[in-house]
N, C-alpha and C positions, 0 to 999 in steps of 0.2 A: 562364119557361116556363109555358105554360097548363096548368092541371090540370082537364080536363073530367071529369065524373062519367059513368061508363059502367055500364049494367046488363048483367050477363052471365047466361047460362043456367048452371045448375049444372054441366052438362057442360063448358062452357068454363072455368068457375072451377076445376073439378077438373083440367082439362088444364093450366092455368097452374100450379097447385100441383105437379103431376107433373113439369112441365118444370123447375121450380125445384128440386124434391127430387132430380132426376136430375143436377143440376148444369149444366143447359143455359143458364140465365140466373140472375142473382142476385136479381131482383125481378119482381113482376108487371108493373111499368112496362117493364122490359126485354123481357119476353115480348111485350107488346102493341106496343112500338115495332118489334120484329123482325117481328111479324105484319104491321104496317102497311107496313114496307119491302118485304116480300114481295108484298103486295097491290099496291103501287105498281109494282113490277117487273113483275108479271103483267099489270097493265093497260097498261103501256107496251109490253110484248111483244105483247099483243093488238092494240093500236093500230097497231103496225108491221106485223103480219100482215095486218090489214084493209087497210092502205094498199097493201101488196104485192099483195094479192088484187085490189083495185080497179084497180091499174096493169095487172095481167095481163089482167083482163077488158077494159079499154080497149084494150090491145094486140091481144087476140083479135078484138074488134069491128072495129078498124081493119083487121086482116088479112082478115077476112071481107068487109068492104066493098071491099077491093082484090082480092078473089077469090084471096088467097094462103093456101090451105089444102089439106090432104090429106083426102080422104074415107076413112073406115074403117068397118068393121062395128061396130055398137053394142057387141057383145061385147068388142071390143078397146079400147074407150074407157076403161073402168075401169082396166085394166092400164096404159094410156098415162098416165092422170092420176096414178096412184099413183107411177109413175116420175118424172113431172114434179114432183110435190110433194116427193119426196125430194131431188131436185136443188135445188129452191128452198130447202128447209130447210138443207141443208148449205152452200149458198153464202151464206146469211145469217149464219152463225156467224163 
């Protein structure tokens, strides 16, 4: 296993020590590995969200080009999009 040297701020060092003291992890290495796992997970989730967003944009552009859309007052667009986003989030789970 590779052992890179990492410089931490005092805040991060204190956080690691607090996690260990509270019994969250047994060592600084475990804390850092868990943090990296969470970062990887977050980046993958963001990648998938961006992919879904690009697909939705492409679908919307295609529908506009085919004139398959419903006009609505600008005031209603935000409410519509909020509802659309909730549907997309729940279907991705």
